[in-house]
N, C-alpha and C positions, 0 to 999 in steps of 0.2 A: 575784717574778719571774714565778712560772706564769703568774698573775691577769693579769698586763698583757700578755703573749705570747698570753693566749686571747684578749683585746679586742683586738688585735692581728690575730690568726687573722682571727675570726670577722666583724672589719668587711671585712677582705680580702675574706674569702670572700662574704661579702655584698653590699658592690659588683660582684664577678666574676658573682656571681647575676644580679641582678637589673638591671645595669645603667643604677643610680641612685646620686646621692651629693648629703646637702646639700647647701642654696646657703643662706645667709642676704641677710633682705630688710628691709633695714633702714624704720623707720615711716616717715609722710610726710604731711605737710596735703593737703587736696584742697581745691583750694579752689570756692569755691561757684559754683554755675550758675550762668549769665544766664537770667533767664525768657523765656522764647518768646512769648509774647504780652504785651500790656500789660497793667498795673494787675497782676497774678498777683507772685506772692510769690516771692522767691529762698530756695534750699536752704543751709540754714546749711553750713558750712565742716566737713568730715570729718577724723579724725585714724584715720590709717591705723596700726597697731600694728608694731612688726617682730615677724618670724616666719621660721620656718625650714618653705621646701619641699623636697620632691626635683626633682631635675635632672636630667635625663640624661647621664651618663661618657660619653657618646660614643667605648667602647671598644674596638678592633678584636680579631679573634681573640685575634691572638696576645698583646695586653695582658688580656684577662680569661683564656688561660693562664696568664701571669707573675701575675698576682695571687692565680688558685686557686692556684698550686702555693707564692706564699711564703708566701699565709695559711694554704696544709696544713701548708706548714713548721715555719710559727710552733705550729697547734696540734699539733703531732706533737711538737715537744722541750717543749712544755707540758705535755704527759702524762708527758712520760718523767721530767720534772724533779718531776716532782706525786709521781711510783712511788719518782724515787729519794728523796724529804724533802728536796728544796733548798727 
């Protein structure tokens, strides 16, 4: 239980501090480009792999304060649960 609270609290505080959230970008097949000049060779199609990028969370000051308070509270609760041996 404390480990889950630590992970949750750290994630919430990190989002509040950096104002970024992970975003999944699915992979896709990029079609080949048409040659600009006659007689030139077209580029083969490429495959872009799926990836995770950091996107803006677009948080207001109240949202950042809320995430910091909830995340910090989760970390404090995890600390005291660990001290009590739970």
